[in-house]
C-alpha positions in Angstrom: 24.5 -34.8 -9.4 21.5 -32.7 -8.7 19.9 -30.6 -11.4 20.9 -27.4 -9.6 24.6 -28.2 -9.9 24.7 -29.3 -13.5 23.7 -27.9 -16.8 23.5 -29.4 -20.3 25.4 -27.6 -23.0 25.4 -28.4 -26.7 28.5 -28.1 -28.9 27.4 -26.4 -32.2 30.8 -25.9 -33.7 32.4 -27.8 -36.6 35.7 -29.1 -35.1 35.6 -33.0 -34.9 36.4 -33.5 -32.2 36.5 -30.3 -30.3 38.8 -30.6 -27.2 38.4 -27.9 -24.4 41.9 -26.7 -23.6 40.9 -23.2 -22.5 39.2 -24.2 -19.3 41.4 -27.4 -18.8 38.5 -29.7 -18.6 39.9 -31.8 -21.6 36.3 -32.6 -22.5 35.9 -33.6 -26.1 32.7 -32.8 -28.2 31.5 -33.9 -31.6 29.3 -31.5 -33.5 25.8 -31.6 -31.9 26.9 -33.5 -28.9 25.4 -32.5 -25.5 27.1 -33.1 -22.2 25.9 -32.4 -18.7 28.6 -30.4 -17.0 29.0 -28.6 -13.6 27.1 -25.2 -13.8 30.4 -23.2 -13.4 31.9 -24.9 -16.5 28.7 -24.6 -18.3 28.7 -20.9 -17.8 32.2 -20.6 -19.2 31.3 -22.6 -22.2 28.2 -20.6 -22.9 30.3 -17.4 -23.0 31.3 -18.7 -26.5 27.9 -18.6 -28.1 29.3 -19.2 -31.5 30.1 -22.9 -30.6 28.1 -23.6 -27.5 24.5 -23.2 -26.5 22.3 -24.2 -23.6 20.8 -27.5 -24.3 17.0 -27.6 -24.5 14.9 -29.7 -22.1 14.4 -33.2 -23.2 12.1 -33.6 -26.2 12.3 -29.9 -27.3 14.4 -28.4 -30.1 17.3 -26.2 -29.4 16.5 -23.3 -31.7 18.6 -24.5 -34.7 17.3 -25.9 -37.9 18.2 -29.4 -36.8 18.2 -30.7 -33.3 21.5 -32.0 -32.0 22.3 -35.6 -32.7 22.1 -37.6 -29.4 25.4 -39.1 -28.4 25.7 -42.8 -29.1 28.4 -43.3 -26.6 27.7 -43.5 -22.8 28.0 -40.1 -21.0 31.6 -40.2 -19.6 31.6 -36.5 -18.7 32.0 -37.0 -15.1 34.9 -39.4 -15.5 36.6 -37.1 -17.9 36.3 -34.2 -15.7 37.6 -36.2 -12.7 40.6 -37.3 -14.9 41.3 -33.8 -16.0 41.2 -32.6 -12.3 43.5 -35.4 -11.2 46.0 -34.5 -14.0 45.8 -30.7 -13.1 46.5 -31.6 -9.4 49.5 -33.7 -10.4 50.8 -30.8 -12.6 50.5 -28.5 -9.7 52.4 -30.8 -7.4 55.2 -31.2 -9.8 55.3 -27.4 -10.4 55.4 -26.8 -6.6 58.2 -29.2 -6.3 60.2 -27.5 -9.1 59.5 -24.1 -7.5 60.8 -25.3 -4.1 64.0 -26.6 -5.8 64.5 -23.4 -7.5 64.1 -21.5 -4.3 66.7 -23.7 -2.6 69.2 -23.2 -5.5 68.9 -19.4 -4.9 70.1 -19.9 -1.3 73.1 -22.2 -2.1 76.7 -21.1 -2.4 79.0 -22.4 -5.1 80.1 -25.5 -3.2 76.5 -26.5 -2.2 75.5 -26.0 -5.9 78.4 -28.2 -7.1 77.7 -30.9 -4.5 73.9 -30.8 -5.2 74.5 -31.1 -8.9 76.9 -34.0 -8.5 74.5 -35.8 -6.1 71.4 -35.2 -8.1 72.4 -35.3 -11.7 75.8 -37.0 -11.6 77.3 -34.0 -13.3 80.4 -31.8 -12.3 80.2 -28.1 -12.5 83.4 -26.1 -13.3 84.7 -24.5 -10.1 85.7 -21.4 -12.0 82.2 -20.3 -12.8 80.8 -17.3 -11.0 78.0 -17.9 -8.5 75.3 -16.4 -10.8 76.4 -18.4 -13.8 76.5 -21.6 -11.8 72.9 -20.9 -10.5 71.8 -20.3 -14.1 73.3 -23.6 -15.3 71.7 -25.5 -12.4 68.3 -23.9 -13.1 68.8 -25.0 -16.7 69.4 -28.6 -15.5 66.3 -28.4 -13.3 64.2 -27.3 -16.3 65.9 -29.9 -18.7 66.1 -33.0 -16.4 63.4 -32.2 -13.8 63.8 -31.5 -10.0 64.5 -35.1 -9.1 65.6 -37.3 -12.0 
């Protein structure tokens, strides 16, 4: 990575460890830990000046009473960001599949819903249910069991 595309940020909060869930990077920080992150993510972290600050260049203090404690572990930031991106992509694919199934359910008639439920979930729907109630039950099954068990 080049200097123009990354920025070092230091976690100054007290949570041990702090796990970023807001921006879905899933990065963990110990108090005083500095990570080099993409500049867009750094800008988001730096909005929270109470727990993040821009890391000082090598060899300079960061403006606090004590300089941050250097990380003893290897910098795994890039690997963690890649894993978080992969996980987010997988979640999106699953959500799109679920959405597509729900769209198909909205187009099915009663018999198609009964057949699909029997084939997919090995469950029988009562034939005396109304179409809306039957769709509601099938949507519940998709939410409970997934779109393709």
